[in-house]
C-alpha positions in Angstrom: 73.5 175.2 -85.0 70.5 173.8 -83.1 69.6 175.2 -79.8 70.2 173.0 -76.8 67.2 171.3 -75.1 66.7 171.2 -71.3 64.9 168.2 -69.8 62.9 168.9 -67.7 62.0 172.4 -68.9 61.7 175.3 -66.5 58.6 175.5 -64.3 57.3 175.0 -60.8 59.0 172.3 -58.7 58.9 171.2 -55.0 62.4 169.7 -55.2 65.6 170.4 -57.2 65.2 168.7 -60.6 68.2 167.1 -62.3 68.4 168.8 -65.7 69.8 167.1 -68.7 71.0 169.3 -71.7 71.2 167.9 -75.2 71.9 169.2 -78.7 71.0 167.6 -82.0 73.9 169.2 -83.9 76.8 166.9 -84.4 80.1 168.2 -83.1 78.5 170.6 -80.6 79.5 171.5 -77.1 76.9 172.9 -74.6 77.9 175.7 -72.3 75.7 176.7 -69.4 75.4 179.0 -66.4 73.1 179.0 -63.4 72.1 182.4 -61.9 69.6 183.6 -59.3 66.3 184.7 -60.8 66.7 188.1 -62.4 70.5 188.1 -62.0 72.9 188.6 -64.9 74.6 185.3 -65.9 78.2 184.9 -64.9 80.8 182.5 -66.3 79.6 179.7 -68.5 80.8 176.1 -67.9 81.1 173.2 -70.3 78.1 170.8 -69.7 79.2 167.2 -68.9 76.6 165.8 -66.5 73.0 166.5 -65.3 72.7 169.7 -63.3 71.0 169.6 -59.9 69.1 172.8 -60.5 68.5 175.0 -57.5 65.0 176.4 -57.2 64.4 180.1 -57.8 67.3 180.1 -60.3 67.6 180.5 -64.1 69.5 178.1 -66.4 71.2 179.8 -69.4 72.7 177.5 -72.0 73.9 177.6 -75.6 75.6 175.2 -78.0 78.7 175.9 -80.0 80.2 174.0 -83.0 83.7 173.0 -81.7 84.6 170.9 -84.7 83.9 173.2 -87.7 82.7 176.7 -88.0 82.6 177.8 -84.4 79.0 178.8 -85.0 76.8 179.1 -81.9 73.1 178.7 -81.1 70.9 181.2 -79.4 71.0 181.2 -75.6 68.1 179.4 -74.1 66.7 180.3 -70.7 64.6 178.3 -68.3 63.4 179.5 -64.9 63.1 176.8 -62.2 60.8 178.1 -59.4 59.7 176.7 -56.1 56.0 175.7 -55.9 54.3 178.4 -53.8 53.7 177.3 -50.2 50.0 177.0 -49.2 48.6 175.8 -45.9 46.4 172.7 -46.2 42.8 173.5 -46.1 43.1 177.1 -47.4 
């Protein structure tokens, strides 16, 4: 089972990115959870549409084969952080 791919990947942003999750394995379903940075992930939801990712949060996601073996991928993790504020001219 292939790992899901998050686009765009985690990083520094000045606005909430819309994150799209995909998986190259046929018959897969992606499950995801959004948690505050450093928090333990809670309940996973089935992915169905782009996620408006809050900044200073972590996206956790994995894929599962819902048609055949029920095999699952590794859990991927991406941190989406706010660009640090700097005063102009400093």
